N, C-alpha and C positions, 0 to 999 in steps of 0.2 A: 504493500500500499504506500501511497506517496504521502509523505508529511509536509505540510506547509508551515513555514516558520514566519512569524510576524516580526519585522524589524522596526524598532523604534529609531527615530532620528535624534540626534543630539542638537538641541535648539542653537548651540554656539556655533556649530558647523555652517548653519544656514543664516547666520546673523546677517541682516542687510540684504538678503535675497528673499523677496516675497514669493511664497508658494502660491502658484496659480492653480485655479480650479481644474484646468485641462490636465496638469501634472497629477493632481490627487485623483481625477477621474481615471486617467490611464492606469494608475496603481490599483484602483479598485476594480477595473475591468480585467486586467491581468489576473488578479486573484479570483474573480468570478469565473473566468475562463479555465482556470486550474481546477477549481472546484467542480465545474461542469464536466470537464474531462474525467475526473475522478469517478463522478457519479455515473457517467457513461460506462466506464470500465466495470464498476461493480454491478450495474445492471446486466452487462454482457455476461459476467461471470454467473450471476444468479439464474439468468434465463438458460444458459448453456448447461448448468447443472440440473435444471428441472426437466430437461427435455431428453 
């Protein structure tokens, strides 16, 4: 199974650099895609074991 790790950012690293909504959305989209792929794999496994 794939494990996702959430990374926190140190505020001092990004001081003076405003975080845009598009950057945040991109990160969220990447995470959602990874979750969707994992769910799809789990469903394939479940369906193949029942048939």
